[in-house]
N, C-alpha and C positions, 0 to 999 in steps of 0.2 A: 242445241244439245252438252246433255250431263254427262258426267257418270258414276256409273255404277259397279265399285268391284270387289270383287270379294275374293280373299284368297283364306286358304288352310292348310292345318298343319298338325298332327297326331304327336305330340309329347311327350314323352316317356315318366312324368308323373302328375301326380292325383291333380284335380280343378283349383282346393284350397291353395298349393304353394304358385300354380301358374298364375291366377289371380291374388295375389298376395303381392307377389313381383311386377305382374303388368298393372293394376288400378293402381301402382300407387305412380305417382306423376313423378318421385320424383325420382329414378329411377327411366324415363323418356325417354333423357337425351341416351341412355346405353344400350340401348336395341332398337331405335326408332331411327328411321335412314332421314338424315337429313337436320332432325331437333339436336339442333347445340346449348336449348335452356330453357325450363320448363318452372313455373313459380304460381303457386296457389295463391287465385290475386282475390279470391275471396272464396269463402269460405262456404260450407251450405247452410241454409238455414238450422238445422241442428246443429252446428258444430262442426270443424273439421270436413272429410271428405264427404262428399255423400250429396244427393240431385242439390242440385241449385249453386253447387260451388265451381270454379267457376278458375281456369288454367290459360295460362297468356303463355304459348311456345312459340320459339327463336326459333322458324325452321332458317334451312336453305332450299331449291326445289329452282333445278334448271339454270341452276347459280345469282339467283338471286336470293334476295335475303326477302322472309317474309313472318311478318310475328300477327301473331294472332292470337285469339281468344274461345275458348270449346268453356260451357257451360254442362255441367253434368243435367242430363234429360232424365237417365232410367239405371239407376245403381244397384244390383241385386249382386251382393259376396252370395257367392265366385262363381255368379252365373255370368249376369249382364255387366258392360261399361258401359252406357249411350250416351252423348256428345255432341253436342251442336256449337259450328259458331254461332258466335257472338261480335264478330268485331273481327277485320283482316278484310282481305284484298276477295277473299268471293264464298258464296258462301255452301258449308262441306256439315257433314253429316258423318259421327267417327262410331264403332260399332265392335267394342271385344264380346266375343261371347268363349265361353269355357265349359261344356259339356264331359259328362262321363265318358270315357271309351277301353275298352278294353284290354285299351293300351297303351294309359294314363287319359288324356290332358285331348276333344279337340279343339284344340284351340282356334278364331277364327275373326276376321281380321275381316268388315266393310265397310268402305269409303265412297257416300253418295253427294252428289253438287257437281258446284263446275264453274268454270271463267262467265261475267257478263258477258255482255257487248261485245266490243270485237275481240277480247276474248276469244269469243265462243270456237274461233275459228281453230283454235291451240285442244281444244275437243279432245281428240284422237292419241296427239301425243301424250299429253298428261294423262288418261285414260292409260297405256303400253308403261307409263311412269310410272302410275302409283301401282298400275300391276305388281313391276317389278320388285319397288320400294315393298311393299307388303308380304310378301313372298318374303323378301332378305329377312323385313322386320321378326315375322316366325320364326325362319332361321335361327336368329338370333338370340330370341326370348325363347327358343331350344337350349340352345346353347350355356349363357349366362345362367337358368336354372338350373340344370342339368350337374353345371361347374360346382355350382353353390350348393345342389346337396348331397356331392362326393364324400 
């Protein structure tokens, strides 16, 4: 069984403001559940952050430390950031999207992947936890951004 979970929230600021904060790996630990540290460990082919860049994250999930590396597969500021894991305990695909909405921005996070081997038995529990976490992520993202713009 694999995980495919999506959460969305309307954030009352323009997409450019949401994306400027959310797509900057330096803010990952501020608004993303469980992440304690994030570091740009490989720049994009064109330099800085973009397609090909890699971010190493240290997170805690279900009480366990997890270190993993996400590589940017697609970067279309301010609309889309799509990342795939290239190192870590399980395959993962994380997509952030920010679309214009009459009330500001429709922010969406989608997480796909899941445990292999015997850990497949934990997939239903993991899916519930991931759904709860990304819902909180979007709530925290909104709080951070709206406080910055006031």
